[in-house]
C-alpha positions in Angstrom: -0.1 0.1 0.1 1.5 3.3 -1.0 1.4 6.2 1.5 -1.6 8.0 0.3 -3.9 5.0 -0.6 -7.4 4.6 1.1 -9.1 7.9 0.3 -12.8 7.0 0.5 -13.9 10.7 0.0 -13.1 10.6 -3.9 -16.6 9.6 -5.4 -17.0 8.0 -8.8 -18.1 11.3 -10.5 -14.7 12.9 -9.4 -12.8 9.7 -10.6 -14.4 10.0 -14.0 -13.5 13.6 -14.3 -9.9 12.7 -13.4 -9.8 10.1 -16.3 -9.9 13.1 -18.5 -6.5 14.2 -17.0 -3.3 12.5 -18.0 -0.1 12.9 -16.3 3.1 12.6 -18.3 6.3 12.0 -16.4 9.6 13.2 -18.0 12.5 12.0 -15.6 16.2 12.7 -15.8 18.3 9.6 -16.7 20.1 9.0 -13.3 19.0 6.4 -10.9 18.2 8.8 -8.0 15.9 10.8 -10.4 14.3 7.9 -12.1 13.5 6.5 -8.8 11.8 9.5 -7.2 9.7 10.1 -10.2 8.6 6.4 -10.3 7.6 6.6 -6.6 5.5 9.7 -7.6 3.9 7.9 -10.5 2.8 5.0 -8.2 1.2 7.6 -5.9 -0.6 9.3 -8.8 -2.0 6.0 -10.1 -3.3 5.1 -6.6 -5.6 8.2 -7.1 -7.0 6.7 -10.3 -4.9 9.1 -12.5 -3.5 7.7 -15.8 0.3 8.1 -15.7 2.6 7.9 -18.7 6.3 7.6 -17.9 8.6 8.8 -20.8 12.2 7.8 -21.2 14.7 5.7 -23.3 14.0 2.0 -23.3 17.3 1.4 -21.4 16.3 3.8 -18.6 12.6 2.7 -18.3 13.9 -0.9 -18.1 16.3 0.4 -15.3 13.7 2.1 -13.4 11.4 -0.9 -13.5 14.1 -3.3 -12.6 15.0 -1.4 -9.5 11.6 -0.6 -8.0 13.1 -0.8 -4.5 10.2 -1.3 -2.1 7.3 -0.2 -4.4 4.2 -2.3 -4.7 4.5 -4.1 -8.1 0.6 -3.7 -8.6 1.1 0.0 -8.6 4.0 -0.1 -11.0 2.1 -2.2 -13.5 -0.6 0.6 -13.8 2.0 3.2 -15.1 2.2 3.4 -18.8 6.0 3.3 -19.8 6.7 4.8 -23.2 10.1 4.2 -24.9 11.5 7.3 -26.6 14.2 6.9 -29.3 17.4 8.2 -27.9 20.5 9.1 -29.9 23.3 6.8 -29.1 25.9 7.8 -26.4 29.2 6.5 -25.3 29.0 4.8 -22.0 32.4 4.9 -20.5 33.1 3.4 -17.0 33.5 5.8 -14.1 37.1 6.9 -12.9 37.4 5.7 -9.2 40.7 7.7 -9.0 39.5 11.2 -9.9 40.0 13.7 -7.2 36.5 15.2 -8.0 33.8 12.5 -7.3 31.2 14.1 -9.6 30.2 11.3 -12.2 31.5 13.1 -15.2 31.3 9.8 -17.1 27.7 10.1 -17.4 27.8 13.4 -19.3 27.5 11.8 -22.7 24.2 10.4 -21.7 22.8 13.6 -20.3 23.9 15.4 -23.2 22.2 12.9 -25.4 19.0 13.2 -23.4 18.5 16.8 -24.3 17.7 15.4 -27.8 14.5 14.0 -26.6 12.7 17.3 -27.0 11.1 16.4 -30.4 10.0 12.9 -29.3 8.4 14.4 -26.1 6.5 17.2 -28.1 5.2 14.6 -30.6 3.9 12.3 -27.8 2.2 15.3 -26.1 0.6 16.4 -29.4 -0.6 12.8 -30.0 -2.4 12.6 -26.7 -3.6 16.3 -26.5 -6.9 15.7 -28.5 -8.0 12.7 -26.4 -7.6 14.2 -22.8 -9.0 17.4 -21.3 -5.7 18.3 -19.8 -2.2 17.2 -20.0 -0.2 17.6 -16.8 3.6 17.3 -17.5 5.7 16.6 -14.4 9.3 16.9 -15.3 12.6 16.6 -13.6 14.0 20.3 -13.2 16.9 19.2 -15.4 14.6 18.3 -18.2 12.9 21.9 -18.7 14.6 22.2 -22.1 13.2 18.9 -23.3 9.6 19.7 -22.3 9.6 23.4 -23.5 7.2 22.7 -26.4 4.3 22.3 -24.0 4.0 26.1 -24.5 2.6 25.3 -27.9 -0.1 22.9 -26.6 -3.2 24.7 -25.4 -4.3 22.0 -23.0 -1.0 21.3 -21.4 0.7 22.6 -18.4 3.9 21.7 -16.5 5.3 21.2 -13.0 8.9 20.8 -12.1 9.8 17.9 -9.7 12.8 18.8 -7.6 15.0 15.8 -6.6 17.0 17.9 -4.0 16.0 19.1 -0.4 14.3 22.4 -0.1 17.1 23.3 2.5 19.6 23.0 -0.5 17.3 24.5 -3.0 16.6 27.5 -0.8 20.3 28.1 -0.3 20.7 28.1 -4.0 17.8 30.5 -4.6 19.0 32.9 -2.0 22.5 33.0 -3.6 20.9 33.5 -7.0 19.2 36.6 -5.9 22.2 37.9 -3.9 20.5 37.5 -0.5 21.8 35.8 2.7 20.4 32.5 3.7 18.1 33.7 6.5 18.7 30.5 8.6 21.0 30.4 11.5 23.4 27.6 11.3 26.2 26.4 13.6 28.6 26.4 10.6 29.0 28.0 7.3 27.2 26.3 4.3 29.8 24.4 2.3 31.0 26.1 -0.9 30.0 24.7 -4.3 33.8 24.2 -5.1 34.5 20.5 -6.1 30.7 19.8 -6.1 30.0 19.9 -9.9 31.8 20.0 -13.2 31.5 23.0 -15.9 29.6 20.6 -18.2 26.8 19.8 -15.7 26.7 23.6 -14.8 26.1 24.4 -18.5 23.4 21.8 -18.7 21.7 23.2 -15.8 22.1 26.7 -17.2 20.4 25.5 -20.3 17.3 24.6 -18.4 16.9 28.0 -16.7 15.9 29.6 -20.0 12.8 27.2 -20.2 11.8 26.8 -16.6 9.7 29.9 -16.3 6.7 28.2 -18.3 6.1 25.8 -15.3 3.1 26.3 -13.3 4.6 25.0 -10.0 7.2 23.1 -8.1 6.9 19.7 -6.3 9.3 18.7 -3.6 10.0 15.2 -2.1 9.9 16.5 1.5 7.6 17.1 4.5 7.0 20.5 5.9 7.6 18.7 9.3 11.1 18.8 8.5 11.7 21.5 5.9 8.7 23.9 6.4 11.0 26.8 6.9 12.7 26.2 3.5 9.5 25.4 1.6 8.1 28.8 2.8 11.3 30.5 1.7 11.0 28.9 -1.8 7.3 30.0 -2.0 8.2 33.7 -1.7 7.1 35.8 -4.5 10.7 37.1 -5.4 11.8 33.6 -6.0 8.8 31.8 -7.7 6.7 34.8 -8.8 3.0 33.3 -9.1 4.0 29.6 -9.2 2.7 27.2 -6.6 4.8 25.0 -4.4 3.9 21.7 -2.9 5.9 19.6 -0.4 4.4 16.2 -0.9 7.0 13.9 0.6 8.1 11.4 1.6 6.7 9.8 -1.5 8.2 6.4 -0.9 5.8 3.8 0.4 5.7 3.4 4.2 4.7 -0.4 3.9 7.8 -1.4 2.0 7.1 -4.2 -0.3 9.9 -6.9 -0.3 10.4 -7.5 -4.1 13.9 -8.7 -4.2 14.3 -11.7 -1.6 17.9 -10.4 -1.6 20.5 -12.5 0.5 21.4 -9.5 2.6 17.8 -9.4 3.9 18.1 -13.0 5.0 21.4 -12.2 6.7 19.8 -9.1 8.4 17.0 -11.4 9.7 19.5 -13.2 11.9 21.0 -10.0 13.5 19.9 -8.2 16.7 17.8 -5.0 16.6 19.5 -1.8 15.3 22.9 -3.7 15.4 24.0 -3.3 11.9 25.4 -0.4 9.9 24.5 -0.1 6.3 27.2 1.3 4.1 26.3 2.6 0.5 27.4 5.7 -1.5 24.7 5.4 -4.1 24.8 5.0 -7.8 27.1 7.8 -8.8 30.1 7.3 -6.6 33.2 5.2 -7.2 35.9 4.8 -4.6 39.5 4.3 -5.2 41.3 1.1 -4.2 42.9 3.0 -1.4 39.6 4.5 -0.1 38.1 1.0 -0.1 41.1 -0.5 1.9 40.8 2.3 4.5 37.0 1.8 4.7 37.4 -2.0 5.0 40.0 -1.7 7.8 38.0 0.8 9.6 34.9 -1.5 9.5 36.8 -4.5 10.6 38.5 -2.6 13.5 35.2 -1.0 14.7 33.9 -4.7 15.4 30.5 -3.5 14.5 28.0 -5.7 12.1 27.7 -4.2 8.8 26.1 -4.6 5.2 28.4 -2.8 2.7 27.2 -2.2 -0.9 30.6 -2.1 -2.7 30.1 -1.3 -6.4 31.0 1.3 -9.0 28.9 4.1 -10.1 26.4 3.4 -12.7 27.4 3.7 -16.4 25.2 5.7 -18.7 23.8 2.2 -19.8 23.9 0.0 -16.7 23.2 -3.1 -19.1 26.3 -2.5 -21.1 29.5 -4.5 -20.4 31.6 -5.4 -17.5 32.0 -3.5 -14.3 35.0 -3.1 -12.1 35.3 -5.5 -9.1 37.1 -3.6 -6.5 39.6 -5.5 -4.4 39.2 -5.8 -0.6 42.2 -6.3 1.6 43.5 -9.8 1.7 41.5 -12.1 4.0 38.9 -9.5 4.7 35.9 -11.6 3.8 37.1 -14.5 6.0 38.0 -12.4 9.0 34.6 -10.5 8.8 32.5 -13.4 7.7 30.4 -13.4 10.9 30.3 -9.6 11.5 29.2 -8.5 7.9 28.2 -8.9 4.4 29.8 -7.1 1.3 27.2 -6.8 -1.5 28.7 -6.4 -5.0 25.4 -6.0 -6.9 22.3 -3.8 -6.8 20.9 -3.7 -3.2 17.3 -3.1 -2.1 18.1 0.1 -0.1 14.7 1.0 1.1 14.1 -2.7 2.4 17.4 -2.6 4.2 16.9 0.8 5.9 13.3 -0.5 6.8 14.7 -3.6 8.4 14.6 -3.7 12.2 18.3 -4.8 12.3 19.6 -1.8 10.7 20.7 0.8 13.1 22.8 3.2 11.1 23.6 4.3 7.5 27.0 5.6 6.2 25.8 7.6 3.1 27.0 10.0 0.6 23.8 12.1 1.5 22.1 12.2 -1.8 18.6 13.4 -1.3 16.9 10.1 -2.1 19.1 8.3 0.5 18.5 11.0 3.1 14.7 11.0 2.7 14.7 7.2 2.9 16.8 7.2 6.0 14.8 10.1 7.6 11.6 8.1 7.0 12.8 4.9 8.3 14.5 6.6 11.5 18.0 5.4 10.7 20.8 7.9 11.7 23.3 8.8 9.2 27.2 8.9 9.1 27.3 11.6 6.5 30.1 11.5 3.9 29.2 13.8 1.0 30.8 13.3 -2.3 29.5 15.8 -4.9 26.5 17.9 -6.0 24.0 18.8 -3.4 25.4 16.3 -0.9 27.6 18.6 1.2 24.6 20.8 2.1 22.4 17.9 2.6 25.0 16.5 5.1 24.7 19.9 7.0 20.9 19.6 7.0 21.2 16.1 8.4 23.8 16.7 10.9 23.5 20.4 12.0 19.7 21.0 11.5 17.9 17.7 12.2 20.7 16.5 14.3 20.2 12.9 13.2 23.8 12.2 12.0 27.5 12.7 12.4 29.8 14.0 9.7 32.5 11.6 8.6 34.7 14.6 7.2 34.4 18.2 6.5 33.9 19.1 2.7 37.0 21.4 3.0 39.0 18.2 3.5 37.3 16.3 0.6 40.6 15.5 -1.1 42.2 14.1 1.8 42.2 10.2 2.3 39.7 9.3 5.0 41.8 7.0 7.4 40.6 3.6 8.8 41.0 5.2 12.3 38.5 7.9 11.5 36.0 5.4 10.0 36.5 3.1 13.0 35.8 6.0 15.4 32.8 7.3 13.5 31.2 3.8 13.3 31.6 3.2 17.0 30.3 6.6 17.8 27.1 6.0 15.7 26.5 2.4 16.6 28.0 1.8 20.1 28.0 4.9 22.2 25.6 7.1 24.3 26.1 9.7 21.6 24.9 7.3 19.0 22.0 6.2 21.0 20.8 9.8 21.5 21.1 10.4 17.6 19.3 7.3 17.1 16.4 8.3 19.4 16.1 11.7 17.7 16.1 10.1 14.3 13.2 7.8 15.4 11.2 10.8 16.7 11.8 12.8 13.4 10.8 9.7 11.5 7.5 9.2 13.4 6.6 12.9 12.7 7.4 12.5 9.1 5.5 9.4 8.7 2.4 11.0 10.4 2.5 13.9 8.0 1.7 11.5 5.2 -1.4 10.0 7.0 -4.9 11.5 6.7 -4.9 15.2 8.0 -1.1 15.2 7.9 0.6 18.1 6.1 2.2 16.0 3.4 -1.1 14.2 2.6 -3.0 17.6 2.6 -0.4 19.1 0.3 -0.6 16.1 -2.1 -4.3 16.1 -2.2 -4.1 19.9 -2.8 -2.0 19.1 -5.8 -4.4 16.5 -7.0 -7.3 19.0 -6.7 -5.3 21.5 -8.7 -4.5 19.5 -11.6 -7.9 17.9 -11.9 -9.8 21.2 -11.5 
């Protein structure tokens, strides 16, 4: 059951009217973006609204393969449409790069801007058969959906895959105003977060983003109300509407995977295991992996470690690097932990009662999943919005510990540091207090998605708006 199921007040007459409205989803081809828009699609279908999910055959297949805790019965209601995408090179990531941004994905992202014509044709095809087309697009796909301006019964909404804390800080910087939130530390600089190429791609969107009628955020006012209000100010959004509808992942997590790590977790004590994963866009060097392995071993804490390289542009194309672990590591830690080399069902792992901590890169997808499940975070940001998300988690919500400062990002994190962080989070009074806070935050966030909760109210406000 998705979060917002069971809404008896929607009568048949309204449902019939809704059938005249179609939602077209246009995601950005990166896992953390595909996944969040797939979650949103499931929510929309649970309200009886037809949803069309547009992307390349490769990335639609990727999204469906990694449904990660979603109800398969909701997923099958989504109408996936494969758009022809120009060929692109799909090089492996460079684990030794001093900048962790996944620059190897740039050819894919550049090619994805060529979907504009296919999206426009699709919208024109369905325009005569529905009363209104609602295009919900990733913010980084504004260029691709720009032709909705020529379709009289179409309107668009940007879905933002980052926290409103980070987005509000960007907006304040853009209009030359200070971030009006008191923090215990300065916000991390953007230095080392992005590449010139991705900055150019984002700049390309800004010329086409003003046509959108509103913004949707995967967050709850319970944790980010201050920043949602900031983003709703007229000087930032003009007359556009803003909705905070998250968390949009299902609270009842479906076990779709039967993954071996879940069987292993079943045998562990409550909140005894730290989960380590740096997402789908981070690759660690051999040296970093060696220090992390030694730190984990020395901490003597139980762990599930997802050790895999960043996704390539085409995740189905060719071999992937198998990083080496220190000699004898597997044997010595056989009882204590598990190393997972393939795709792991993250939502299911975080929801598992044995999981008591999460060492994370702090991508927003991972943050909101961890926040919702009440799992405290050892924050180790790598690129993009992650350094600011890490500040939000550790400094604002106080549900995590920072592994290292962003200013020290090019220094090797030593095994002794990792050992110390893991022990602090998993086996100390400090860690227990942070875990207690994380559980309290999770309870409030989850309540916000129930009947009468602020996120449920905002989502139903969005539904009412698009079906007006």
